[in-house]
ROMARVO-395373 format. One line per 5 residues: their letters; for each residue x negated, y negated, z negated of C-alpha. Coordinates in nm, 4 decimals, padded with zeros to 6 digits. Each point is the difference from the previous one (the first is absolute). Example, Ala and Ser with C-alpha at 12.3 -4.5 7.8 and 13.67 -1.06 7.14 Angstrom:
AS	-01.2300/00.4500/-00.7800  -00.1370/-00.3440/00.0660 .
END
This chain:
MMGVR	-02.1406/00.0938/00.3447  00.2507/-00.2173/00.2160  00.3677/00.0488/-00.0871  00.2348/00.1623/00.2460  00.2340/-00.2552/00.1730 .
RTPVS	00.3465/00.1368/-00.0079  00.2983/-00.1225/00.2332  00.3483/-00.0048/-00.1263  00.0933/00.2514/00.2833  -00.1156/00.3546/00.0221 .
TVGLS	-00.1797/00.0217/00.3383  00.0789/00.3765/00.0427  00.3693/-00.0512/-00.0987  00.0556/-00.2662/00.2309  -00.1759/00.1816/00.2921 .
VFLAL	00.2193/00.3087/-00.0478  00.2986/-00.2523/-00.0292  -00.0989/-00.1682/00.3323  -00.0544/00.3167/00.1666  00.3307/00.1476/-00.0765 .
VSAGG	00.1619/-00.3389/00.0870  -00.1575/-00.0177/00.3574  00.1064/00.3649/00.0649  00.3666/-00.0957/-00.0590  -00.0141/-00.2416/00.3015 .
GSAAS	00.1279/-00.3318/00.0278  00.2462/-00.1810/-00.1777  00.3767/00.0246/00.0971  -00.0149/-00.3595/00.0666  -00.2693/-00.0043/00.2498 .
EEAGV	00.1818/00.3059/00.1689  00.3068/-00.1819/00.0250  -00.1948/-00.2998/00.1666  -00.1078/00.2139/00.2577  -00.3552/-00.0196/-00.1050 .
QPRIS	-00.2181/00.3259/00.0229  -00.1185/00.1255/-00.3310  -00.3721/00.0235/-00.0303  -00.1563/00.3584/00.0686  -00.3380/-00.0896/-00.1290 .
GVCPP	00.0929/00.0413/-00.3782  -00.2076/-00.3317/-00.0814  00.1695/-00.2767/-00.1620  -00.1074/-00.3585/00.0925  -00.1423/-00.2196/-00.2829 .
FFLRD	00.2241/-00.0768/-00.2764  00.0119/-00.1222/-00.3496  00.1040/00.2192/-00.2968  00.3080/-00.1293/-00.1806  00.1437/00.0386/-00.3539 .
EKGKV	00.3603/00.0915/-00.0679  00.1283/-00.3536/00.0365  -00.1650/-00.0148/00.3316  -00.2912/-00.2418/-00.0909  -00.3379/00.0522/00.1802 .
IHPAQ	-00.2688/00.1675/-00.2106  -00.3386/-00.1325/00.0861  -00.2499/00.0853/-00.2897  -00.2987/-00.1704/00.1812  00.1933/-00.3294/-00.0278 .
GQNAT	00.1491/00.0777/-00.3455  00.3606/00.0125/00.1433  00.2051/00.2375/-00.2282  -00.3193/00.2095/-00.0358  00.1170/00.1620/-00.3126 .
EPYSP	00.3551/00.1153/00.1643  00.0533/00.3679/00.1170  00.0577/00.0480/00.3671  00.3425/00.0651/00.1313  00.0225/00.2589/00.2921 .
KQTCG	00.3405/-00.0908/00.0447  -00.0521/-00.3701/00.0576  -00.3699/00.0569/00.1688  00.1053/00.2705/00.2360  00.3851/-00.0429/00.0035 .
ACHDY	-00.0575/-00.3187/00.2086  -00.0800/00.2039/00.3173  00.0899/00.3630/-00.0805  00.3360/00.1630/-00.1113  -00.0921/00.0471/-00.3424 .
DKITE	00.3118/00.1547/-00.1030  -00.0284/00.2893/00.2768  -00.3684/00.0529/-00.1074  00.0685/00.0515/-00.3700  00.2551/00.2799/00.0893 .
GWIFQ	-00.2844/00.2074/00.0934  -00.1260/00.3133/-00.1681  -00.3242/-00.1646/-00.1492  00.2029/-00.2616/-00.1616  00.2636/00.2359/-00.1440 .
QGRGE	-00.2374/00.2605/-00.1019  00.1148/00.1415/-00.3669  00.3250/-00.2236/00.0355  00.2682/00.2127/-00.2239  -00.2471/00.2462/-00.1439 .
APTPE	-00.0849/00.0232/-00.3422  -00.3791/00.0555/-00.1260  -00.1017/00.3407/-00.1183  00.0096/00.0504/-00.3822  -00.3721/00.0042/00.0271 .
MAQRY	-00.0460/-00.3283/00.1945  00.2672/-00.1692/-00.2051  -00.1880/00.0993/-00.3282  -00.3438/-00.1313/00.1469  00.1211/-00.3059/00.1813 .
RWVTS	00.3155/-00.1170/-00.2103  00.0222/-00.3201/00.2528  00.0470/00.2018/00.3160  00.3615/00.0199/00.1141  -00.0484/00.2463/00.2956 .
PGNYG	-00.2565/00.2602/00.1410  -00.0461/-00.2438/00.3216  -00.0945/-00.3578/00.0361  00.3636/-00.1071/-00.0233  00.0513/-00.2235/-00.3011 .
GTW	-00.3511/-00.0905/-00.0471  -00.3566/00.1392/00.0191  -00.1941/00.2019/-00.2449 .
END
């Protein structure tokens, strides 16, 4: 049986994030420059970047073990601060887990996705 090849980036998570980013429109910088935001919702080819802004290129072994940073990767073209104010990013913020959840999942900080996933 052949082993499963894993990438450092969750394809589903990245797809969801990119869909949300593209739904948010273009960046403030491009709007100020008079550039029309793309309506198609499809980003051009881009490199994933780590939190220091370095390119992650697993096929060439560049920073292959580093986690990607959506802020560095997507924030270059999109208004990252505006996007992360949205409901899906704030889900569960300020809410305590239920007593049952706190007992079962001691590492959970909220009933939503805010503060980590479980």
